[in-house]
C-alpha positions as CSV (number, residue, x, y, z in Angstrom):
1,X,-5.1,10.6,5.0
2,X,-1.3,9.7,4.5
3,X,-0.3,6.5,4.0
4,X,2.6,5.1,6.4
5,X,4.6,2.1,6.2
6,X,2.6,-0.5,8.1
7,X,-0.7,0.5,6.9
8,X,-3.0,-2.4,5.4
9,X,-4.5,-1.4,2.2
10,X,-7.2,-2.8,0.0
11,X,-5.9,-2.0,-4.1
12,X,-7.9,-1.5,-7.1
13,X,-7.7,-4.5,-8.6
14,X,-9.6,-5.9,-5.2
15,X,-6.1,-7.3,-4.0
16,X,-4.6,-6.5,-0.3
17,X,-1.5,-5.9,0.7
18,X,0.8,-3.7,3.3
19,X,2.6,0.0,2.6
20,X,6.4,-0.7,3.0
21,X,9.0,1.5,3.5
22,X,11.0,2.4,0.3
23,X,14.6,3.7,-0.2
24,X,13.0,6.4,-2.5
25,X,10.1,8.6,-1.9
26,X,7.8,9.4,-4.7
27,X,5.0,12.5,-3.8
28,X,2.3,10.3,-5.2
29,X,3.0,7.4,-5.1
30,X,3.4,3.8,-2.1
31,X,5.1,0.8,-2.4
32,X,2.9,-1.6,-1.4
33,X,3.7,-5.2,-0.8
34,X,1.0,-7.4,-2.2
35,X,0.3,-10.8,-0.6
36,X,2.0,-13.3,-2.4
37,X,5.4,-11.1,-2.0
38,X,5.3,-8.8,-4.8
39,X,6.1,-5.7,-4.3
40,X,4.7,-2.7,-6.4
41,X,4.1,0.7,-6.6
42,X,0.8,2.0,-6.8
43,X,-0.8,5.9,-6.5
44,X,-1.6,6.6,-2.8
45,X,-5.3,7.7,-4.1
46,X,-6.1,4.2,-5.4
47,X,-5.0,2.6,-2.4
48,X,-7.9,2.3,0.3
49,X,-6.8,1.9,4.0
50,X,-8.3,-1.3,5.7
51,X,-8.7,-2.2,9.1
52,X,-6.4,-5.0,10.2
53,X,-8.0,-6.1,13.2
54,X,-10.2,-9.1,12.3
C-alpha cells in the first residue's frame, strides 16, 4: 500500500502522525508530521496506516 499525503499513521515507537508532502522524494521513506509539530522521515514499511474516523 502506498502512503499518500494526508494518511494517518502509527509509528514504530507508538506515536501517531500524518504523512505530509515533501519537496524531495525518497523511494522508501515518507515525511511524517508527528503530533506535537515535529516533522521526521520514517521508512514507509515501518508506518502502519490507521483509521482517522473516531
